[in-house]
N, C-alpha and C positions, 0 to 999 in steps of 0.2 A: 403565564407559563405554569404548566402543571408539572410539579416536581415530584420525584419519587425518592424513597429511602431504600437502602439495600434490602431491608426486611420486606418491603412491598414486592420486590422482584424475586426474593428468595423463596417466599411462601408459594404454595400451590393453591389456587391458580396464580400464576405470575400476573401482576396488575397491568403489565404492558402488553401481554400476549393477545388481548382482545383486538388490538390494532393490527394484528398480523394474521387475520382469519383466512385470507386467500392462500397463505402458505401452510395453513393447518399446524401451527407450531405447538399447539397443545396436544395434538394427536400423534405427533411424530417426534422422534428423538434426533433432532438435527444438530449434530456435533461437528459440522464443517464450517463453523462460524468464521474461521480465519481464512476461508477460501471463498465462500459465498453465503453471506447472511441473507435471511429472508427480507423481503421488502415490506414496509408497512403498506397497509391497504391504500393509503392516499397516493402511492406511486402511480396508481391507475389514473388518478385525477390529472396528474401531470401529462401522462400519455394522451389522454383524451383532449386536454387543452392544446397539445401540439397539433393533433389532427384537426381540431376546430379552427385554430389559427390558419393552418394551411388552406383549409376550405374557404375561409372568410377573406383572407388577405392575399392569397395566391403568392406571387413573388414578393409581395410586400411583407410577407411573414418574417423576413430576415431581420428587420429592425426589432421585432418582438423576440426573435430567437437570440439576438445579440444581448438583449437585456437579461434573458435567462442565463446566458453564458457568463455574463458579468456577476450574476447572483451566485453562480457556482464558484467562480474564481474568488469571490469575496468569502465564501464559505471556507475555501482552502486557506485563505489568508488568516482567518480566525483560528483554524486548526493548527497552523504553523506558528502562531504568535507573531505574525509578520504583517501588520496592518497596511503597510505601504508597499508590500511586495509586488513585483511584476509576475503575473501568472499566465503562462501559455497553456492552452487546453488542447487535448488530443484524444483520439479514440482509444489509444493504448499507450502504455509507457514505451513500448517498442517504437512507435511512431516518433515520440518525443526524444527518446535516447538517440535515435538515428539522426535527428536534426542537430542534437548536441554534438555527437561524434563528428558529424560532417563539418562542424565549425572549427574543429581543432586542426592545428597545423601538424598533421601526422607525417609530413615529409621531413620537417625539421626536427620533430620530436616523436619518433616512431615507437614510443614505449607507453604502455598502459599498465597500471598496477591495480589489481583487484583481489578477490579472495576466491577460494574454491567452494564457498558457501552461498554464492549469489543465485538469485532466481534465474529461471531459464532465459528470460529476456536478455540479460547480460551474458550469461554463460554461453549461449549458442552464438550470439552475434560477435562476441569477442573471440570465441573460438574460430569463427570464420575469418575474422580479420587476421588472426594469427596465421592461418593458412596462406594469407596473401603477403606475409612478411612483416606484419606489425608484431613487435615484441610484447607479449602479454604475460605479465608476472602474476601468478596466482598464489597468494599467500594463504597457507592453511588457516581455516576459520577457527580451528581448535588449537590451543585453548583460547576461549573468547576473551578471557581476562587481559590478555596481552596483545589482542589482535590489532588494536589501533596503533600501538607502538611499533609493531612489526610491519604494518603497512607504511607508516611514516618513514621507517628506515629504508624502504625500497624506493622512495621518491627521490629522483635525482634530476639533474639539469637536462636529461634527455626524455623525461617523462612529460607527456602531454596532459594526462589526467589520472587521478585515482578514483576508483568507482567502488563503493561499499554500501552495504545496507545498515540502517540504524537498528533494525531487528532482523536476525537471521531467519530465513523462511523455513528452514528444516527443523530447527531446534527451539525457536522463539527467544533465544538469548539476545538481550540488548547489548549492543556494542558501545561500551562506554569509552570516553576519551577521544571522540572524533575531533575535538578541537586540536589535538596533537597532530592529526593528519592534516587539518586545515592549515596549521602553522607551517608544517613541512612543505605543503603545496605552495604556500605564499612565498616561502624562502626560495624555492626552486623555480617559481614562475609557472607552476602547473595548476590545473583546475581540479576541483573536487566535486564529484557527483555523489549525492547521498540518496539511496533508495529508501523512502520512508513508508512504503506501501503497507508493511506489516506493523507499523507503529501507530499511524493515525486511527483514532477510535478506541485504542486501548492503552496508549502511552501518551502522557502529556508532552507536547513538543513546543519548545520556544527556541527558535533558531539563534537568537542573540545570546540567550543563556547557555546554549550548547556550544557557543563559539563558532557557529556556522553561518554567520551573516554573509560571508563571501562565497558560500557554497551554492551549487546548483542542487535542487532537490526535486525528486520525482516521486510519483505515487498515484493513487487513484481511489475510486469509491466502490469498486466491485466487491471488496472484501468486508471490512468491519463497518463501513459507513452506510451500507445498504442502498447505495445509489444506483446499482446495476451497471451494466456494460456501457462502454463509451464515455466514461467520465474520468479521464486521467489528466494529470497536470505536470508542468515543468516550471518550478519556481526559479526565476532568473536572479543571479547576483547583481549588485549595482554596476559591475563592469561589463555586463553582457553585451552592451552595444559595441564593444570592440570587435566582435566576431561577426562573420558573414557565413551563415550555414550554407553549405553547398546544396543540401537537400532542402528545398524551399518551395512552399505552396503559393498559389496566386493570391490567397487571402493576405499574404504579407505585403501586397501592394494595393490592397483594397481601397485605400484612401487616395490613390493616385491613378485610378483607372481612366479618368477623363483626361489626364495629362498626356502630352505627346511623349512617346517612348524614344529613348536614345539607344540606337543599335549598339550592341556589345556592352551595354551597361545595365547591370541588374541592381536596382535600388532596394534599399531596406528602410523600414521605419525604425524609430527607436522604441524601446520597451518590448512588451510581450508580442506585439505584432510582428516583430522580426522573426519569430519562431512559429508563426501561424502556418496552418496547413491549407486545406482547400475545402471544397464543398463536402458537407457531411450531413448526417441525419440529426437534426436538432432535437429530436424526441428525447434523446439521452439527457440533454440539459434541462428540458422541461420537467422530466421525471426527477432529476437530481435536485433541482431547485425546490420542488414541492417536498421532497423527503428532507432536505436540509431545514426547511421551515418546520416540518413536523418534529424534527429532533430538537429544535430550539423551543418549540411549544411545550415539549414534554421534559425539558430540563436535561436532555441527553448531551451534556457538555463534557469536555475532556476530563476535568477533574473527577466528576462523578463516574464517568465510564472507566477511568483508571481504577478507582476504588472498587467498582463492581467487578471488573476483570480480575483483580487480585482476589476478591472474595470467591469468585467462581473457580479460579485456579486452585485456591486453597481447598475447596470442596472436592474437586477432582483428585488432587494430590493426596489428601487425607484418606479418601475412600480407596484409592489405589494402594496406598501403603498398608491399610488395614486388611487388604486381601492377602498380603504376604505371598505373592506368587513367586515361582522360581525365577531367580534373576537371570538364569541362562535362557529363559524363554522370553521374558519381558521385564524391563526395569526402567528406571528414570534417573536422570542426573540429579544428585542431591548435593553436589559440590557447591552450588550457589543457592542463595535464598530465592523464594518466588518473586521477590521484588526486582530481581535481575532478568525477569522474563516478560515477554509481551503478552499476547492474548490467547495462547493455547498451550496445552500440556503435550509434550513430545515424549513418547515412550519408545525406547530402543528395544527392538524385537528380533528374535531369531527368524521370524517369518511375518513381517509387518503386513504384507499384502494378503497372506492367508488369514490373519486375524481380522483385517479389514473386511474381507469377503464374508467371513463367518458372522461378524457383527451385523453386516448388511442383511444377512438372511434373518436376523432377529429384529430387524427394523431400526437398528442403530446406525446412523450414517456418520462415518468418520472418513479419514483419508490416510493414505500411506505414501511416504516419499522415501525411497531407499530403505534404510533400516528403521525408519521412524514411523510409528503409528501415532496419528495426531488427533487429539480431542479438542475441538474448538467450541467453547461455549458462546452464548450470545445473550443480550439483555433480556430477551423474551423467554428464556428458559428458567424454570424453577430449580431449586436445589434438589428436589426429589427427582426431576428428570436427569440431572447430572449423576446422582448416585445410582439411579436405575441403569443408566448407560454403562457406568463403570462396573456395576454388578454383573452385567451381561458378559463383560470381558472376563471376569473371574470364573463364571460358569463355563465359558468356552475353553479357557486354559486348563481348568481342572477336569473338564469332560473329555 
């Protein structure tokens, strides 16, 4: 395993950047790392292997694809600190959340508790369910310090599930105390779904230590993990076999295809297969498996990535503070230490979209969500690239 120190990646050129030549990370200021990180060059090896196996084995490729899928699932187990966890895979978190929601008894418990700071996957789908008569309680995401307690207080015996992020996607604030929500759900017989998408790769996650052993957890590899599209997961709690998802793919009976079918009876396997989908493009898993091996080979493990993310956030925050820009134009939350944030710096702006567009014209790629302009570093960026990007923001605001 080739390990790096923070100084190896802070200096220019960044020691890891040579492995991302196809994305030209040394030539561009790519600060959308929380949304889409560059893929390492070896990702192409995975895609070529998928095409090669398809050509060589034809329909027999699926056994090889299943092995790749299991390699991806095992990667998520390691990232969650959950070595024995059951992991269902899907093309998107939306696919997987739909299966989860369809397993709930919403006739008997027509109430869902969430926050107003959830990613669009939950925001839109829960909004549509509310239009059909499901009671959706949206707890204000701010202040984040008390969010877990406020969610827990809304969980009652009519609640089917609470759905909340471990890291809020707009502001990067870590939601502490989710064990309180888990305990409230357990008391009331409700389920807890935790969205860990913006945590994995920049925040160390250990489900047992967080008190989330009985939680459903979803996320994916499109953002910090550099796995590309089509690599999402749903981690099942130990009691998941109690449920029969209404939205169910034929892969869920893959082991029983040769058996005689019973009219009117839909069977389910135990474990992750219960939440399986249907035919998909396995190229995503070939690519992800190769990238996960690359990350292991280069020592890109959760503890180091957390240390690096904190360092890079510190560089961005310090550089921004030194600019001393007018707070009515752009500012950042200084109420909490950087240790309470995930992997990007969120700046509250009078015109976040305008600043994003102006930065883009200067070759600095960021993104904007609502009032927030977001700077997302990545392991292949040097400190100089981070300070150059923030300096461009200062020039735009002053100009």
